[in-house]
C-alpha positions in Angstrom: 63.3 99.1 25.9 60.9 98.7 23.0 61.9 95.1 22.5 60.2 93.9 25.7 56.8 94.9 24.3 57.1 92.6 21.2 55.9 89.4 22.9 52.7 88.5 24.7 52.2 89.9 28.2 53.2 87.7 31.0 49.6 87.3 32.1 48.6 86.1 28.6 51.3 83.5 28.4 50.2 79.9 28.7 51.4 77.8 31.7 52.4 74.1 31.4 49.2 73.0 33.0 47.1 75.0 30.5 49.0 73.5 27.6 48.6 70.0 29.1 44.8 70.5 29.5 44.5 71.8 26.0 46.4 69.0 24.2 43.7 66.3 24.8 41.0 68.6 23.5 43.0 69.1 20.3 43.5 65.4 19.8 39.8 64.8 20.5 38.9 67.4 17.9 41.3 65.8 15.4 39.9 62.4 16.1 36.3 63.6 15.6 37.4 65.3 12.3 39.0 62.1 11.1 36.0 60.1 12.1 33.8 62.6 10.2 36.0 62.3 7.1 35.9 58.5 7.2 32.1 58.5 7.6 31.7 60.8 4.6 34.0 58.7 2.5 32.1 55.6 3.5 28.8 57.2 2.6 30.0 58.3 -0.8 31.5 54.8 -1.5 28.2 53.1 -0.4 26.2 55.5 -2.6 28.4 54.6 -5.6 28.1 50.9 -4.8 24.3 51.1 -4.4 23.9 53.0 -7.7 25.9 50.3 -9.5 23.8 47.6 -7.9 20.6 49.3 -8.9 21.8 49.8 -12.4 22.8 46.1 -12.7 19.4 45.0 -11.2 17.5 47.2 -13.7 19.4 45.6 -16.6 18.6 42.1 -15.4 15.0 42.9 -14.8 14.6 44.5 -18.3 15.5 41.2 -19.8 12.2 39.6 -18.6 9.7 39.5 -21.4 6.9 37.5 -19.8 6.3 36.8 -16.1 5.4 33.2 -15.2 4.8 31.3 -12.0 7.1 30.1 -9.2 6.5 27.0 -7.2 8.5 25.9 -4.2 9.2 22.2 -4.4 11.4 21.9 -1.2 14.0 23.9 0.6 16.1 25.8 -2.0 14.5 24.2 -5.0 12.0 26.1 -7.1 10.1 25.3 -10.3 9.4 28.1 -12.8 6.7 27.9 -15.5 6.0 30.4 -18.3 8.9 32.8 -17.9 10.5 34.4 -21.0 13.9 35.9 -20.4 16.3 37.2 -23.0 19.7 35.6 -22.9 18.3 32.3 -21.7 16.5 29.8 -23.9 13.6 31.3 -25.7 11.0 30.0 -23.3 11.6 28.5 -19.9 8.8 26.1 -18.9 8.8 23.6 -16.0 12.5 24.3 -15.1 13.6 23.2 -11.7 16.5 25.2 -10.4 18.4 26.4 -7.3 19.5 30.0 -6.8 18.8 31.9 -10.0 17.3 31.8 -13.4 19.0 33.9 -16.0 20.9 35.9 -13.4 17.7 36.7 -11.5 17.3 35.3 -8.0 14.1 33.7 -6.8 13.4 36.9 -4.8 13.9 39.0 -8.0 11.5 36.8 -9.9 8.9 36.9 -7.1 9.2 40.7 -7.0 8.6 40.9 -10.8 5.6 38.6 -10.5 3.9 40.0 -7.4 5.3 43.6 -7.1 8.3 45.1 -5.3 6.9 44.7 -1.8 6.3 41.0 -2.1 7.9 39.1 0.8 6.6 35.6 0.1 10.0 34.2 -0.8 12.1 36.0 1.8 14.0 33.6 3.9 13.1 30.7 1.7 15.9 30.4 -0.7 
């Protein structure tokens, strides 16, 4: 009669109700684990993206040799005077443009001229 002792005791066996109650918990734990994995993957991807953006921004900013002035003519139109940027003509003076100058946006140029915390061109592109 030793073969009866091999399995779990009858009092330790799970009932159908216990198995039913335990199954949603397991799926909830699996869902939370999947959500955590997705969150971590998204964080790593965002960190790589941010690092690449910062590197590209540094490369663009390093091309500026002389900081000039920015003048807003009207919505979306800016005039730059006295900027020297590698890759563009030797000297940009009195250029009217929309969007960017030598790959640098108006906000980038303003940050170079006034410092990184300057907000004078935010919302005025």
